[in-house]
N, C-alpha and C positions, 0 to 999 in steps of 0.2 A: 655523599661520596664525591669530592669535587673532578674533574677531568685531570687535573695535575696529580691525582693521587695514582692514577690508570698508567701504566704502561704500554703505547701503544705495539710496540716491537716484541713485547714479551707479556702474552698473557697467560703465563705459566706461572710466572714470578710473584712473589706473595703480595706485591704492591699491589695487583690487581684481585688474585684471589680474597686475599681477606677483606678488603672491602667490598665485593661481591656475594661471598658467604654471609656477612655481617647483614647486607641488603635483606637477601632471601631472607633471610632467619626472621627478621624484622617483621619484614611482610607477611610472611606464613603467620606470625604469631598473633598480628595485630586482624586479620584476615579469619582467624579462630576465632578472635572474641569476638567479632560480630556475628557467629553464626548464632541462630535461635536456639532453641532448645529440643524441638522437635527436627532439626536436623537442616534448615532450610536459610539462605539468604535472601535479602530482600534490600536497596537501597534506593534514597531519595530519587527520585527522579524529577529534576530541574527543565522546566521550557524555556518560555520566552515570558514577555511581559501579558500577552495575550490572555491566557488560562486565571491569572489573580485578578486581573482586572474583570473577567466575564464573571469571577465569584461574585464581586461588590456587587457588580451593577445585578449580576442575579437576585442576591437577598433584597435590593433595591426595589425589583421588578415585585418581590413576592411580598415586600411591606415587611420582611423579618431580620430589621438590622441587626447588627452585634457591633456597635462604637468602637468598641476596646480592640476586637479580633480586624476589623475596618482598618484603624489606627496602624497597627501591625503591617498589616499588608500594603500600608502607605508607605511604609519605612522601606519595606522593599522595595516599591514601585521606585522609589526617588535614589534607593541605592545602583539597582540597574540602567538608568538612563545615560545616556550617552553622550559626549561631548557635542554631538552635533545638535542634541536637543530634543532628539526621537528617541524611541525603543526600537532595535534591532530584532531578528528573529534569531539570531545566533552572537555570542559574546562579541565586542568589539566589529560587528557589522555595522551597514549600513540600516540608513531608515527606513523601517517598514512604515507605511501610511497607516493599514490598518491597525498595525499594533499599538500606533502613538493616538490615534484615535479612539482607542479603548480605553488606554493606561491615562490619558490627560480626563476624560469621561470621568474614570472611576476616581481618581486623585480628586476631581472636583466632588464627586456625589461623597467623599469620605470629609471632605470640609478643608480642601485647600484653597488659599485666597490665587483667584486668575492670575492678581499682579505679584505674587511671590516670582521670584526670580527665574526658578524653574520652569514654573508655570508659562511665563513669556517666551520663554529661550521654546520649550515645546509649543506653543502657539505657533511661534514665528516659522518654527521648522515644518511643521505640519500646513500651514499658508502656502508657506514657499513650493511642497510638491505637490502643492493642488487641490490642498483641504479636503474635507471629509468629505467630499462629493466624490471625490477617486478610490476611497476605501473599495476592497472586495464585497461581494454578494453578502457572505455571510455577517459582516460589520453593516453593512447598510440595512439589513434584515433586523437587527440588535434596535439600530436608531430608526427605522421604522417603527418596532414595537415599543419603544422611548416615545414617541410622538414628534421625533427631529426632524426627520424626512418624511412625504408622503409617499404612501406604498406604491404609488408609479414610480420611484424610486429602485424597486425591486424587480427583478423577474419573474414573472407568474411561474410558481411550480403548482401547481394544481394538486391538487387531493386526490384526483382521480389516475393519477399514473398510477397509482397502487392497484387500479382493476385493468393495467393494460395486459392484453395478452404476452404470451413468452417470446413469440414470433416478432413481435413489435422492436424498432430500432433501439428504443430507451426502455428497459425492463429493471425490477429490480434486482433481480438476481445477476443482471448482467454488470451490477457495480461493485467497488471493493466492500467488505464487511463493514468498517467504520462509516466512508458515508451512506450506507444501507441503514447502520441504525442512528443518526443523525439525519436524515431525509424523513424517515417516516413518521416522527411527529412534529418534524419543521413541515411539511408539509399540511398539517392540521392546522397549525398557528398564522402559516399564509394563508388560510381559506377563511378561517375566522378573524383573523386580523383583529387579536384583543390590545389593548393598551396598557402597559405598567404601570403599577399604583405610584411610584416614583415620589414618595411622601414626603421630598425635601421640594419638589418639582423643578430639581436639575437640568438644564439646558446647557447645550453644547453649539450654539447659533455661530459665536465667535467663530467658530472653524471653518465657514464656508467661505469661501472666496464670491460666490453669488448665492443668496439668500436662498434655499432649500424651493421655497414654494415658487420660486421663481426660474427655475433650472427647467428648459426644456429637452436637454440631450443628457440623459444619463448613463451614455454610452460611452463611456469618456477612456477605457483602460485601451490601450492600443492593439488593432487587430494583429494576432498573427495568423491567422489561416483563413481561407476563404468561408470555412465550415463557420465564421464568426456572423458573417453575413445573413446567412440562411436561419441561425439561432434567434440574430436579432430582429429578421422578420416574423419567425414565429412568434415571437414574446410581443410587438406591435399587434400582431391578430390578435392574440388571447388577453391582452389589457382590454381589447374593445368586447370580444364576446364571452369572456369568459363569467359574468354577472346571467346569461340567459344559459347556462348551463342546467339541467335539471336537479331539482332539490332531494328527489329521490336518488338519483346515481352518485349523489355529493355524500348522503348521509349512509351510501354501500362504502363507499370509499373512506370515510372516517372508521365506520367501526372495524374494515379492513386494518386500516392503522393502529388504532387503539387495540385490536388481536394480534397484531404483529409485537407493538411492544410487550403487551402483558407475558404473551410467550417468552418472550426474551429478556423478561426481567431482570429476572440473575440476582437475586437475594441483594444483599449489602453487599455487592461486587457492581451489582447497578449494569443499567444497558449497555449493551458491548464493551462495559467493563472502562470507558473513556469517559472524561470531564462533561464535552459538550452535546451528548445522545442523554445522558442522565439530565441536563439541566433540561433540553429540550421535551422530556419525557416528563417531568416534573412540571413544565407550563402548559406541556398539552393536557394534561388534567385538571391543571387549574383552569386552564378557559371552555373546559367540557361540563363544569359543573361538578367533578368527583369532590368528594368532602374532605378538608383538610385531615382529619382522622383515618380516610382511608387504608388498610393497612399496603396497598401500593405507592400511595402518597408517602408514607412515613419510610417504608424501606428507597424508596427513591431519594428520597433528602437525605436520607442515613449515610448510602452510597457517595455523595457529593462531601459529605463532612468527613467521611475517612479519607479525603485525597486533602485537606489540609494538614499543612505541615509548620508546626512551631518552631519559631529559635529562638528564644528570650525576647530582646523588644523588637525583632521583627518575625513575617508571617506571611506563607507562600502557599500556591494549591498546584499539586502534581495534576498531570493530564489523565495519570493511571499508573497504576502498580506493575512492576516487574520482577515477583518473585520467580517464578519460572525461568526465566531469562538468567537474572541473578545468579540463581541457584547452577546454573549450568553452566555458565563461565566462572562462576569461582570454582565449582568440584574442577574444572580444567585446570585451573590453576594449582589450586595444593593440591593434586596427584604429580605434581612436577617437585614436591618436596620432598617426598619420598620417605620420611618418618613415620614409624607406627602409629603418633596421635594424626597425623593429618590422611592417613589411608583409613583412619577409622572414623575421621569426620567425614571424609567422602564418601566414604558406604552408608552414612546417616544421613546423608544427603540422598544418596542414591533411592534409601525407601521411600524418602520423604518423597521423589519426583515420580517414584511406578506410583504411588500411591493419588498423586495428581492427573495420570494418565485419564486421560476421555476414553473409555469403551461404553458408557451406555445412553451416550446419548446423538442421536444421529443429527450432525449439524445441516448450516443453509448448504454445504459441500454437495449433501445427497441430491441435488439437484441436477450438477452433470456427472456426478459420480452413482449415479442410482447402485442401489445393491451392494455399494462397499464398505465393508465395518470400519465402526469407528476405530481409533488406534493413536489419534495426534494428543499433542502436548499444546494449550495455549499459551497466552503470556503472563496472563494474571494468575492470581487465584484459583478461580472461578470464571472460566467463558466458554463455557460448554459448545453453543453453538459454531464458535468461532475459534476452533486450536486454527495452527498455521504451522506452513513448511520449514520454517527455519528456525523455532524453535523444538518441535519434533527432533531436527536434524541431528540439534549440539545436544540434545537431550540422550538421544539414542547414543552418540558418541561416545559420551560419558560414562553411561549404564558400560558398553563394549568394553571400554576401559579398564571398568573397575571389577568385573565380575560377570564376562558373555555368558556362562552356564547357568548362573543364577538368574538372571537377566533375559536369558533367551525367549520366553515368551511375550514380555511388553515390546524388547528389541524387534522379533519379528512381526507383532502386529503393529509398530511404528512404521518396520519398513514398506509394510504392505500398500500402507494409508499414504504414504510420502512419495511410493513408486507410482501411484495413482494420482495423486494429484499434483505431481509434479508432469504428468503428459502434456498437461496443456494447464490455462490458469482455471481453476476450478471455481465454482461461486462463492466459496466456504472459505478452502484449504488458500491462504494468501500466499500462493505459489507467484514468486517475484520475480526480477531479472536476477535478484543474491542466490536462489535455487542451484542454479548448475556448481556456483563455485563449494556450495554448501552441501550437497550429495553427493560429491565428490569427497567428503572425507569419511561419510556413511558408505559406499560404494565405490571404492578405489580402483577396481576391475573393469575395464570396457565391458567384458561381459555381463557384469552384473549391474553396471551404470543404463539405464534406461535412456536410450540414443536420444530421444526427445527432451530429454534434460539440458540440451546443448543446442548452440544453434549449428547448423547446414559446417560442419566442420573443412572439408576440402572445399567449398566452392566459394568464389572471392566476393566482397560484397556485392557486385552488381551481378553475380549468378544466384546469391541465393535472394534477392529482392526479386529473381525472375522463376525462383522455382515455382511457386502454386503457380505463376501466370503459362509457365513449360505443359505442366500436369493438363489443364485446365485444356489448353492449344492440343494437346496428345489428342484428349479426348474427341476434338471436333475433326482429328487427322489431316488439320493444317489448311483446311477448303477454305478459310472465309478470311477477311481482311482485317477483324480481330485479334486472329491470330498473332498477325505480325507486329502488332502493336505494344507488345508486353514491355513493360518496365525497358531497359537498357538494349533489350534485344534488338526493336527495329531499330535503333542507332545503327547499331554494330552492324545488322544485316545491312542498311545502306552504305555503311563504308564500306563492308566488303563487297559490295556492286560495284562502286568505284573505282576498287584494284580489280575488279574480275573476278570475284568470288562466286560463288554459286548463290543466288536468292531467288525470294518469295518471290509471288503475285497472286494477284485476287481470283484467278478464275479457279473454279471450281475441277476437282480433278486430282491425280496422286499429284505431290508435290515434293519437289527436294527440301531439305531439312534448313530451316535457317541459321545462319551464324550463331556459334554460341559464346559467351565471354571468354579469355583465353582463361587456361587454369582449370574450368569448369568439370570435373568428373562424368557429366552425364552428357550423352548423345545421342543426337537423333536420327533415327536411319532414314531413310527414303519412304519408307512405309508410312511414319506419323508416327507410328508406338517408340515411348520414351524406354531408352534401359539406364540404370542406376549404374550403369560405368563396373557393373560386378559383375566379375567369370569366377564362377565357382569350380571350374573345371581346371582353369591354368591358376584362378588366386592372383589375379591381374585386373587393373582398372579399365575401362575404356578410356580414358583419360591419358593412355601411355604416349610416350613418343610418339606413335604413328597415330594416333586417336582410334583403336580399333574399337570397333563394336561387340557385341558379344560372341560374334562369332567369328572375330581375329578379325575380320574386313574393316580396308578403312571406311567410314561414315563419309560420305559426299557433305562438304559443308562445317564437318566438326573441326573447331580450332587443334591444330597442335599444343601440346601441354607437354612440360618436363615430367620425368615416369614419377610416379606417387605409390607409397605402400600399401598394400593393399587393405580395405576396409570391410566390414562387414557389412551384409547386407541390410539396406533400410537405414542408412547414417542418414541421408536427407529427408528433410521433413514430407518433401512431396511422394520419395518412395515408400514412406511409413504411413502415407494415408493411403497409399494403394494397396498396399500390402495385410494395413490394419484387419484383424479377424474380427468378425459379425458379433462374437460374446466379448464382455469385458476381460481380460486379461488377468484383471485381480477375483480373488476368490470372493463368493456371493457372501453378503451375511448372511447368520443363521435364520432361520424363520420359525426356529422353537423357542 
C-alpha cells in the first residue's frame, strides 16, 4: 500500500480501509503459515559479523574445518561489510574495531587473499582506528589463544574467582547470567592458556600498528571512570604475582568451574543457550583433556551446530534461538486478527508456551530469592536455570488475553515469580530497566503493581539520588558531618545557608533538618526521624503547599512544594526498605 492510496483526512474511506484490511489479512496469513506443527513460532535471529567469524575461528581452533560451510560464511561476511571497509554492530553503523578484527581474521582463515580489494579496504580501516591492539578484552583473549598477542595483553581473570565468598565485591552471583556462563569456562582458559591448533597457521600481524611483542601498554581504551585506574592497578599486580598462586587452590577452583558448566550444560540447547558460552565450554573441556567422544563434549558441539543458518550460497550463525519470545509476540499479533482460524492458532501457541513454563528447576535466581517457587519462562527452548522477567511477563499477558480461566494456574505462578524477581535485580531472573514497562502490562492497577518495580515517582532526580543517603542519615539522627554530604543535599544546604535558610552543623546534639530538594515528598522533622510524606489520617502528603509533617505542622528546613496527589505508603525506595517485612512476601516453595 503506497502513501498515495491513503486519504489522511478520512480514515473511514474505502481508499484507506480496503488496503489496510488487505495488508492485515496478508500478514496474518503469512504468520499462520510460519507456525510450527506443535504451535510455536521461531524466527532467525541475526546479530552482526562477530558470531559467524567466531564460528569459523572455533573450527580452526579445534582443527575441525568444514571448507564448504566456511566458504558460504565468507559470502555472508563479505555481504555485510560496510562502505567504510569495516564491520559494524548494526546495519549501516560505524566501524566496530572488535567485530572488524574478527571478521578479517575469519576471512583470511577461509582463504581470502589479503590483497583482495575488500581485504585491503578492511585492513586500512582497522589500522586507521588504532589496529587490533585496541580491540576489546574478549577479542584480545581470542587473539591470545591463537598466539597473535602475548597473554600480557589480556587482563588477568584468575579461575580462583570461582571460590570468592558472596560478600566479596565481585562474585559470580552478582553478574548477569550470560556473563556468568561465559566467564566460568573462560577463567579456565585464561589459567591454562592453551594455543589453538590453527592447522593453516593463519596470522593477522598486519593488523597491528605496533608489533604485539613491542607493545608496552595494552590499556588503550579511553578511561570513562576513575574505577578504571583501580582495576588497572589490580591487573598490574596480578600479572606479577599470579604465577605464585597455590596450585591446590587453582585446582579446586577449576573443579568448581567445571561443575558449574556441567550442571548447566543444558543438552542440545547449550550452556546458557548462547553461542559464546557454548564455545568456551568446548574449549574448556579440550584444554582439560576431556576425550572428544565424551557425552558432554558431543552435546556441547551439537548445541553450537544447531545455531548455523544456511541460506543457499551463504550461511551465518545465530547468537541463540528465540522461540519463547517469538511465540509470545506472534500470539499477541495474531489475536488482533479476530478470525476463528487465528484464535485457534493462538490457543495452540498458548498450550505450547504453558508446557515450556519452568516449574521444576530452581535456577540461579534462588540465591537472591530463597524459597521462591519457580514459575518463569526463558528466552530459548530450554534454559531452566535462567528464566527472565520480560519473557515471563509477555507470555503471561498472552495467556491472560486468550483464556484467563483456563490458564489461571500458570499465570498465578508466573505473577508471583515476576513480582519477587522485579523487586530488585535478582541474580538469575533478568530484571532490567525494561521491567517497569513490562510489569505494567500484567499489573495495570497501582495496588497490584509492586511499587518497587518503578523508580521513586514523586522525587525529582536529585531527590531520588538522595533517598538512600537520607535513610542512612536518619539512622544517625543527623549528628555527623557525613550526614550533610549526601548527593545534592549538601549543595542545596549550602545555598540555603546563604539565603538565610536553616542549615546543619557538625556539632553533636539535636539537629535542625537539612534543606531538601524542591518537590520531594520526604520531610525531615527536627528530631531527625524521616517521614515518607504520607498522612493516612488526612490522605495528604507532607510535601504539600505548606510542607507539613505527619502531624500537620511545618517541618523546619523543608522546602515548600506544589500540592501532589496522595500516594500509597512505601512508594519511595527508602520507605520500602524501612518497612519491608522480615520474611519474604512471596509464597514459599513446597518442601514436599
